[in-house]
C-alpha positions in Angstrom: -26.9 -2.2 1.4 -25.1 -5.4 2.4 -27.1 -8.4 4.0 -24.8 -9.4 7.0 -25.6 -13.1 7.5 -25.3 -14.2 11.4 -22.0 -15.5 10.8 -20.9 -12.0 9.4 -22.1 -10.2 12.5 -20.0 -12.5 14.8 -16.9 -12.1 12.2 -17.0 -8.3 12.4 -18.4 -8.1 15.6 -15.3 -6.2 17.3 -15.5 -3.7 14.6 -19.6 -3.4 15.0 -19.0 -2.7 18.5 -17.0 0.3 17.7 -19.2 3.5 18.0 -17.2 5.3 15.0 -17.8 2.1 12.8 -20.6 0.2 13.6 -22.8 -1.5 11.0 -22.6 1.1 8.7 -19.0 1.4 8.9 -18.6 -2.1 8.1 -20.9 -2.0 5.1 -18.6 0.7 3.6 -15.8 -1.8 4.2 -17.6 -4.6 2.4 -18.4 -2.1 -0.5 -14.9 -1.2 -0.8 -12.6 -2.3 -3.6 -8.9 -2.0 -2.7 -5.4 -2.7 -5.2 -2.6 -4.0 -3.1 0.6 -3.3 -5.7 3.5 -6.0 -4.4 2.8 -9.1 -2.4 6.0 -8.7 -0.4 7.2 -7.6 2.8 4.6 -4.5 3.0 1.7 -6.1 0.8 1.6 -9.4 3.0 0.3 -7.5 6.3 -1.7 -5.4 4.2 -3.6 -8.3 2.5 -4.1 -10.1 5.5 -5.5 -7.4 7.4 -7.8 -5.9 4.7 -9.1 -9.5 4.1 -9.5 -10.2 7.6 -11.5 -6.6 8.1 -13.9 -7.8 5.3 -12.8 -5.3 2.4 -15.6 -6.8 -0.1 -12.9 -6.8 -3.2 -9.1 -7.1 -3.5 -6.9 -6.5 -6.3 -3.2 -7.7 -5.7 -0.7 -7.3 -8.3 3.0 -8.6 -8.3 4.8 -10.5 -11.1 7.3 -12.4 -8.8 7.3 -16.0 -7.0 7.6 -16.8 -3.4 11.6 -16.9 -2.7 13.0 -18.7 0.4 14.8 -15.3 1.3 10.9 -13.6 1.2 9.9 -15.8 4.3 11.9 -13.5 7.0 9.5 -10.8 6.5 6.9 -11.7 3.9 4.2 -13.3 6.4 1.4 -14.3 3.9 3.9 -16.8 2.3 4.7 -20.2 3.9 7.7 -22.4 3.2 5.4 -24.7 1.2 5.0 -21.7 -1.4 8.2 -21.3 -2.6 8.6 -21.4 -6.1 4.7 -20.2 -6.4 3.6 -16.9 -7.7 3.2 -14.5 -5.1 -0.3 -13.4 -5.6 -1.6 -17.1 -5.9 0.2 -18.0 -2.4 -1.3 -14.3 -1.1 -4.7 -15.1 -2.2 -4.9 -18.6 -0.8 -4.1 -17.1 2.8 -6.3 -14.4 2.0 -9.6 -16.4 1.4 -8.6 -19.0 4.3 -8.9 -16.1 6.7 -12.2 -14.6 5.0 -13.8 -16.7 2.4 -16.6 -14.1 2.0 -14.3 -11.7 0.1 -13.1 -11.4 -3.5 -9.8 -11.4 -4.6 -8.1 -10.6 -8.0 -4.8 -11.6 -8.7 -2.7 -10.3 -11.3 0.6 -12.2 -12.1 2.1 -9.1 -13.8 4.4 -5.9 -13.3 2.8 -2.3 -12.7 3.9 -0.7 -15.9 3.0 2.7 -17.7 1.2 0.8 -20.1 -1.3 -0.9 -17.5 -1.4 1.3 -14.6 -4.0 3.5 -15.4 -6.3 0.9 -16.5 -5.6 -1.2 -13.4 -6.0 1.6 -10.7 -9.4 2.9 -12.3 -11.0 -0.4 -11.3 -10.5 0.3 -7.5 -11.4 3.0 -4.7 -7.9 3.0 -3.1 -4.2 2.0 -3.9 -1.6 0.6 -1.4 1.6 0.8 -2.5 3.5 -2.2 -0.9 6.7 -2.0 -3.6 10.5 -1.9 -3.0 11.6 0.2 -5.5 11.4 4.0 -7.0 10.4 3.5 -10.2 6.9 1.7 -9.2 6.5 4.1 -6.4 6.4 6.9 -8.9 4.6 5.2 -11.1 1.8 4.5 -8.6 1.7 7.7 -7.3 1.2 9.4 -11.0 -1.5 7.0 -12.0 -3.5 7.7 -9.0 -3.1 11.5 -9.0 -3.8 11.5 -13.0 -7.0 9.0 -12.3 -8.0 10.9 -8.7 -7.5 8.0 -6.7 -6.1 8.0 -3.4 -3.2 5.9 -2.0 -0.9 4.8 0.9 2.3 5.0 0.1 5.1 3.1 2.4 8.8 2.3 2.4 11.0 0.6 4.3 15.0 -0.1 4.8 17.1 -1.9 7.6 15.1 -0.4 10.9 13.3 2.4 9.4 10.2 3.0 7.8 8.1 5.8 6.3 4.4 6.3 5.2 2.0 8.9 3.9 -1.7 9.0 2.6 -2.6 10.9 -0.7 -6.1 12.1 -1.3 -7.0 14.1 -4.4 -6.0 17.6 -3.6 -3.5 16.9 -1.1 0.1 16.8 -1.3 1.8 14.0 -3.5 5.0 12.2 -3.6 6.6 14.3 -6.2 5.5 17.0 -3.9 8.1 15.6 -1.8 10.7 14.1 -4.3 10.7 15.3 -8.0 12.1 12.4 -9.5 13.9 8.7 -8.9 17.2 9.4 -7.3 20.5 8.4 -9.9 20.9 4.8 -10.2 23.0 3.1 -7.6 22.8 6.1 -5.2 20.6 4.0 -2.8 21.0 0.5 -1.8 17.9 -2.2 -2.0 16.8 -4.1 0.8 18.5 -7.1 -0.7 21.7 -5.2 -0.4 21.4 -3.3 2.8 19.1 -5.7 4.4 15.9 -5.0 6.4 14.3 -6.1 9.7 11.4 -8.5 9.0 9.2 -7.2 11.6 9.7 -3.7 10.4 7.1 -4.7 7.4 4.7 -5.8 9.8 4.8 -2.5 11.5 4.8 -0.2 8.3 2.2 -2.6 6.8 -0.4 -2.2 9.2 0.1 1.6 9.5 -0.9 1.4 5.5 -3.6 -1.2 6.3 -5.1 1.0 9.0 -5.2 4.3 6.9 -7.1 2.2 4.1 -9.9 1.4 7.0 -10.0 4.9 8.2 -10.2 6.1 4.9 -13.3 3.9 3.9 -14.8 4.5 7.2 -14.4 8.1 8.0 -12.7 7.5 11.4 -10.0 9.8 12.5 -7.4 11.7 10.7 -5.3 10.3 7.6 -1.6 10.8 7.0 -2.4 13.3 4.4 0.1 16.4 4.0 2.3 14.4 6.4 4.8 12.0 6.3 5.4 9.4 9.5 8.8 8.2 9.8 9.8 5.6 12.4 13.4 4.0 13.7 12.8 0.7 15.5 15.9 1.0 16.8 14.9 3.7 19.4 11.1 3.1 18.7 11.2 6.9 17.8 8.2 7.9 16.0 8.4 11.4 13.8 5.1 13.5 11.5 6.8 15.8 9.2 4.5 18.5 7.5 4.5 18.2 3.7 3.2 21.5 2.0 1.0 20.6 -1.4 3.8 22.4 -3.9 2.1 24.9 -6.3 5.2 24.0 -8.7 4.9 20.1 -8.1 5.9 18.8 -11.7 2.7 16.3 -11.4 0.0 18.0 -9.0 1.2 21.8 -9.7 -0.1 24.7 -11.6 1.9 23.9 -14.5 2.6 20.2 -14.5 5.2 19.0 -17.0 4.6 15.1 -15.8 1.5 14.4 -18.2 1.9 11.0 -19.1 3.2 7.7 -17.1 7.1 6.7 -17.3 8.5 3.6 -16.7 12.0 4.8 -15.0 14.7 2.1 -15.0 16.1 2.4 -11.9 14.7 0.7 -8.3 15.2 0.7 -4.4 13.3 0.5 -1.5 14.9 3.6 0.5 13.4 6.8 0.6 15.3 10.0 1.6 13.5 13.0 2.2 15.0 16.4 0.1 16.1 19.4 2.0 
């Protein structure tokens, strides 16, 4: 049991006041270990809100450095951070907002040879990436390791997300494999409204906190999509497929794969 200090009780008082959270819920948040994959548009708001909420241990992996073009949406990085490793820039802001947490940084790419070992160290994984290969890699590693995760994707004015827990539908239940190269544009090619990253990232952060506290219903077996132009939100029911190549009755994907192509838009197959 975590021994909250007087400052802790003040810091988390708005959580503790919630009947569905209380001190017990905040203890669960404090004991949680979350891995955020990507310190960019989605990872930025996720990391800030999870740090502020008091997640005890947060890992963040990203092999990139801060670029001036990132600052329009990646709100965890400031102008002074241009050229600095994104994970170090992110850690600085996370510790600044909550010095009581532990932040583990990995200036590296998530690949087939390190994904399983890394996700096994955490209780929940957040997909904050912008490319298909890593999204499939996160999904496959989490399903193989029996880990829950939050998926997120954005492009232009649109976003989508779902949550996987062991036994629920996975990413491959919706999309068998990455699309052919150059079929879908990247954010750097097609653009993205900066605030969309915040909208989607905060939903992912909320799903993470709901998972640990047991509050409400997770976005399992449902894909949430939104269009910021019209502010239309839609939920699509997703069935767990018995013939899913990963989590189905006769899986054909039995090892992690490093796919070559990467983009950040997701289109549901008919």
